[in-house]
C-alpha positions in Angstrom: 6.4 -114.5 21.5 9.9 -115.6 22.4 10.9 -116.8 19.2 9.6 -113.4 16.7 11.5 -111.2 19.4 14.5 -113.0 18.2 13.7 -112.5 14.5 13.4 -109.1 14.7 16.5 -108.8 16.2 18.2 -110.7 13.8 16.7 -108.2 11.1 17.6 -105.5 13.1 21.4 -106.7 13.5 21.2 -107.8 9.5 20.3 -104.3 8.3 23.1 -102.3 11.1 25.5 -104.8 9.5 24.2 -104.1 6.0 24.1 -99.9 6.6 27.6 -99.9 7.9 28.8 -102.0 4.9 27.1 -99.0 3.2 28.4 -96.5 4.8 31.8 -97.6 4.2 31.4 -97.6 0.6 30.6 -94.1 0.7 32.7 -93.0 2.7 35.6 -94.9 0.1 33.5 -93.5 -2.2 33.6 -90.0 -2.0 38.1 -90.6 -0.9 38.0 -92.0 -4.7 36.7 -89.0 -5.9 38.5 -86.5 -4.6 39.7 -84.2 -7.3 37.5 -86.2 -9.4 34.3 -85.6 -10.9 31.5 -89.0 -10.0 28.0 -89.1 -9.7 26.9 -91.0 -6.4 23.7 -92.0 -5.7 22.5 -92.8 -1.8 18.9 -95.0 -1.7 17.9 -94.1 1.2 13.9 -94.1 2.6 13.8 -92.8 5.9 14.6 -88.9 6.3 15.7 -90.4 9.7 18.4 -92.8 9.1 19.4 -89.8 6.3 20.2 -87.7 8.4 21.7 -89.9 11.0 24.2 -91.1 8.0 25.0 -87.4 6.9 25.6 -86.3 10.8 28.0 -89.1 10.7 30.0 -87.9 7.3 30.0 -85.3 9.4 31.4 -85.6 12.1 33.7 -88.8 10.2 34.7 -87.8 6.3 38.1 -86.0 6.8 36.8 -83.8 3.3 34.0 -82.3 4.6 30.9 -82.5 1.8 28.5 -80.0 1.3 25.3 -79.7 1.4 22.4 -78.0 -1.8 19.1 -78.2 -0.1 17.2 -77.9 -3.8 14.5 -75.6 -3.8 11.6 -77.1 -5.0 11.2 -75.1 -7.9 14.6 -76.1 -9.6 14.1 -77.3 -13.2 17.8 -77.5 -13.5 20.3 -79.4 -12.0 23.7 -77.8 -13.3 23.4 -74.6 -13.2 22.0 -74.6 -9.4 25.3 -76.6 -9.1 27.5 -74.5 -10.9 25.0 -71.1 -8.6 25.3 -72.3 -5.5 29.2 -73.3 -5.6 30.1 -70.1 -8.3 33.9 -72.0 -9.0 34.9 -73.5 -5.9 35.1 -76.7 -6.0 34.0 -78.2 -2.5 35.7 -81.9 -1.6 32.1 -83.4 -2.6 28.1 -82.1 -3.1 25.4 -83.5 -1.4 22.1 -83.3 -3.2 19.1 -83.2 -0.7 15.4 -82.3 -1.2 15.4 -84.3 -4.6 12.2 -85.6 -3.5 10.4 -82.6 -2.6 11.1 -80.5 -6.5 7.9 -79.9 -7.9 8.4 -80.1 -11.7 11.5 -83.0 -10.8 10.6 -84.3 -14.2 11.9 -81.9 -16.1 14.8 -81.5 -13.3 15.7 -85.0 -14.3 15.3 -85.0 -18.1 17.7 -81.5 -18.4 20.0 -83.4 -16.0 19.9 -86.1 -18.7 20.6 -84.2 -21.8 23.6 -82.4 -20.1 25.6 -85.3 -18.0 28.4 -85.6 -19.5 29.1 -81.1 -19.4 29.8 -82.2 -15.6 32.4 -84.0 -15.7 34.1 -80.6 -17.3 33.0 -78.6 -14.9 33.0 -79.4 -11.7 36.2 -82.4 -10.1 34.1 -83.7 -6.7 31.7 -86.3 -6.7 28.2 -85.5 -6.5 26.2 -87.3 -4.2 22.0 -87.5 -4.7 19.9 -89.1 -1.5 17.2 -90.4 -3.3 13.9 -92.3 -2.5 12.9 -95.2 -4.0 10.2 -94.2 -5.5 12.2 -91.1 -7.1 15.0 -93.8 -7.7 12.2 -95.7 -9.9 12.0 -92.3 -12.0 15.6 -91.7 -12.3 16.1 -95.1 -13.9 12.8 -94.1 -16.3 13.4 -90.6 -17.1 17.0 -90.4 -16.9 18.5 -93.5 -18.2 21.9 -92.6 -19.0 21.9 -90.2 -15.8 21.2 -93.3 -14.1 24.1 -95.2 -15.9 26.5 -93.4 -14.8 26.1 -93.2 -11.1 27.4 -95.0 -8.7 24.6 -97.0 -6.3 24.5 -97.0 -2.8 21.6 -98.3 -0.8 20.4 -98.0 3.4 17.6 -99.8 4.7 15.1 -98.9 7.2 15.0 -101.9 9.9 12.1 -103.6 8.7 10.7 -103.8 12.5 10.1 -100.5 12.0 8.0 -100.0 8.7 6.2 -102.5 10.1 5.3 -101.3 12.9 4.4 -97.6 11.4 2.1 -100.2 9.1 0.6 -101.7 11.5 -0.4 -97.5 13.6 -1.4 -96.2 10.1 -4.4 -99.9 9.6 -5.6 -99.5 14.0 -5.3 -95.8 13.4 -7.7 -95.6 10.7 -9.7 -98.7 11.2 -12.9 -97.6 9.5 -11.7 -96.6 5.8 -10.8 -99.4 3.1 
């Protein structure tokens, strides 16, 4: 039992160190992209961890990134961003809610087709927050867009994931 707990703590320490490096990389990407356009893809499967990172960015980043929560009905990212910023050039724009967009294939396809236009109109980094599932969809549906992105990954603590999975197993014991 003691050995299991020790390895659990090591996994937590490893994921915390990894995430700290990822946070530093994200901060550096935002700092170096000031006044320039770039796509930054942040891969994070935990909504709670995502919120912690966004809150920390708000608290520590000298240039406060602006947040854009996409509506579920969004079909084009370029137009949605242009409408939201209305000629303004924020230090950075974080795109949140991509996983809830219903016509996601349409949005990704249209974004892929106009990804070269972003740098002509926007002089700030656009940060996409995505899950593993959405990342796979971007790679498959919008390869040109993906190839232009800097990718940064944050990992959830494995023990949390394992506990959630075992809770689900015991909560529904009669289901196969």
